[in-house]
C-alpha positions, 0 to 999 in steps of 0.5 A: 491486467492479470493479478500476477502481472500486476504483482510483477509490474505494479505490486502496489505498496497499498495496504493488505485490506483483508480482515478490515470491517469496512452517524449522523453529521453532528459535527457538520456545523463545526466544519468551518475553519475558513468560511470561504473554504466551505463555500467551495465545498459542498455535501457529497452526492452519490458517486462522489463520497459518503453522503455526510461528507463534503466534496470539492476540487482545488485547481493547481498548476501542473507545472507549478514553477511556470504557473501556466499551461495545464491545470489539475483539479484536485479531488477533496473529500472531508469527513467532518468530525463528529464531536462539536468540540473537536480538535482543530487539527485534522488528520490528512490521510495519504494513500499508498501505491504509488497510484492510489487515490485517497479520496476514492477510499473515502467510504472505507476510511470513514468506516475504518477510521470512525474513532479518529473521526470522532475527534477531528476532521479527516481530509482525503485528497486524490494526489495529482495523477490519481483517482479524480485528480486527472487519474493517469489510467492505463487499462489492460488489453486482456484479462486472460490469466495467461497474459504475457508480461511483455504485453503489459509493458507494450500497453504501458508504452502505448499509454505513454504516447496517449497521455496528454500530460507532462509525466515528468511533473507527477513526483512526490515533492510536487504533489506535497506542494499541492497538498499544502495548497489544499491545507491553505484552501481549507483554512487549517493552520496545522495538520496531522498526517497518516501515511500508509505504505507509499503514503509514508513517503509522501508524509515524510516529504511533506513534513520536510517541506512544511515542518511548521505545518505538521503537528504529528505524523503516523507512518504505517509500513514505511517506504522512505524516499531512498528505498529503491523500491523495486530492488528490494521487493524480492528480498523482503518478500522472501523474508516474509515467506521464510517466516511463514514456513518457520511458523508453520513448522513450529505449529504442531498441527501445520507441521503434521499436515504440511511437513517439509513445507519449505522444501516442497515449495522449492520443488514446486517452483523448480518444476514450474521453471523447468516444465510449466504445466498446461492446465484448465482453470476458471477465471476467478472473476469472470467465471470463464474457463481457459487453458493456461500455462502455469509459469513460475512467476505466476505462482510467485506473484500469487504468493507475494500478494497473499503474504500481504496479510496474515489472513490470506497467508494462512491459506498458503500451505493448503493451496500449495499442496493442491498446486503440487497436484497441478490444481492452481485454482485456489492460488489464482483465486487468492491472487484475484483479491488484489483486483479491488486495489488495482482498480484504484491504481493509476499506473501512469502516476505509479511509474512517474514516481518509480521511474523518477525517484527509485529507478535512477538509483538502481544499477542493473548489476545490483539486481542479481545479487540482491534477488539471489535465492528468492522465490521471485528471483530477478523478475519483479525488479526487472519487469518493474524497471522496464517501463522506466526505459521509455518513461519520462523522468522528472527532476529530483534533487539529490537531497531528496534521498537524505534521511528525513530529520525532524522533531515532529512527534512521530508514531512509526508502525511496522508489521513484522510479517510485512513482505514489502515494507518490513520493520528494517525500513521503520528502524532506519527512519526512526534513527534520524527522527527525533521523538519518533517511536517505532512499534513493530506489530507481531503477526501482521503483514503490510499495514497495521492499522486494522490489526488488534488495538492499533487504531486505538493506539493511533487515536491516543497518539493523535490526542496526546501529540506524542508517542513517548508514553504510549502503552503497548501491552495490547499490541504485543498480544497480536498474533498471526492468523491460524493456518488452514489445515483443511478447507473448513479452516484451522485445526479445531483442536487449537493452533499455536500459529499465533506465537510472537512472530518476532522470536 
């Protein structure tokens, strides 16, 4: 599946990982919350996870109500705390997507969350239907950059027929019941939660279902249960693009190098809509040359993916200028950076969540109005909803969509430049969550944890168990990555692209 089609059909709510920089096991002897739990975990071997982590599986019923039939082996990876006097409450890391396997990210999380691991265990579980927990894969039939999105839909239709599972049983509430089984299995009385993107929805649902078991919650890039995800992605993506155009025009070097960027982009997309060019390109991953027709939705998908991170969006003005001359190689290469994320994306689980939880609350008549005037137009919503016409739907209670009301300490994090979970979603959740503090990180896209001092802020929040008195001076210093004025990089004379994006 090409990156552009992935943007249409999946457009993962996983993080933008650009800019992340991805010790001996001193705490291993402490990792015994319950003796029987460690008896069922073992040091990870190559391919399972980091060599100084513990790996294992817990079997749960696919049909939790019937408690009969098929079982799922949930893959667990525990990164043990490095301090002997570590805190007793671990951090459970909940991945994005929906469809990413958390345990699959263990090596990256170990590197990125190292200062958190100093103080406490980090627990990673591949959610049912993801990763090594019965991952519901659906491999693409073609790797061509010119693949028709309809072929992607047909491939999903074929996969539905081939799955030997009940796709109705892969919703978020059931997965969070699984997660509490893992908590009990490992012997933890209470836990902390960190959710990234879709993982925030999972964290909110777990907190609502098991409030007494949660000590503190960090929500990064909020995607609440009532989000109706496909409906608003074009709108929120347009907001991020508008900020990029504004910031370029407010930066003297960028404005001089790329005058009237917004109008030029509109003209480019209009030309691709009316008369898509036929060009030769080199596949950015395979290195094979192919002739393709560059359509509007392909460039829109590349734009959308690049907006996930300030570092990748800094390249857009330069690459759009090249696209004006029918040189699309750079944009297509930029789009390919999401392929690593897509390799850890279980499409079956993705659509079981979206089609059961989001799609039923979207009326087709809403799409034209909500997506009007956006660079993506109606495509991203319509194509993401097409599989739901034939996808089996699970049952979700009406109360699932009510605001999560909780007094559990919560740190809510939003990137101001986020194209898919902008700060408005965090604001909405914070309205109903007593004791929550919403922090908007300037100059940051989707996922704030790798931005500036946010990781240190998370560590302080987990240590205190409260967000009320956190000092935010260091967060306020975060700025957008400077725009590339040439292939060699930003303006050597200094760019002002890093101004506070919230103004």
